[in-house]
C-alpha angles and dihedrals in degrees: 000000000000091000090051090051090050093050092046092050090048091050092049093045094045092046090052093049094047091050091047092053090050093049092048095049103028104024096237143037140198130235090244088063090060091059092042091050092051093051092046091049090053089052092047090053091047091051091047093052098038095048096035093137095049125093119271094245092061092049091047092053092047091049092049090050093050093046091048091049093051091043089054093048092046091046093052090049100040102032104029106029100031095032093222094141094213092158140355123195094179091120093051121095119259096011127163113221088329090285103097135015139183097249092058092044087056090049091051088050090057093043091051092076096059089040091056089049090050089052090050091051091047090053094044102043106025097038108025121014108038096030126041103253111196132154122209105198132066090230090065095044097089092045090047095051090056090057094043096254123145126232115246111240130189091253092056096053 
């Protein structure tokens, strides 16, 4: 249940941030972008924790690639299949079907760094520092250690 709560909070937080970035730079957003942002934020956090010993540039490139992939898949579904016309990058250089383009991939690469920091802060403050964040089962121990949580022992009950 605790893992579900963590994932849900990351999706909500990431969806909010993604929508905020869109409103700040484009002036509006779409509800599909909230879900896309949440999924991307989960992936960014996973990359940050999985590749914690790697240099930031590698993690930023991985994040940009994942975000671009999900943006393409979401664009094909939302814009092409459902004809919602949420965005169209056809006028941008080096675009693919008007759904993704190199300039926005570069922007996602730069935004990945603050997004990784936001994930770290979410783990630290929402799930470790301000609230006791313990796990009780061995199956959650590896997941918990990646987020900085401590395993609940009999002596700490």
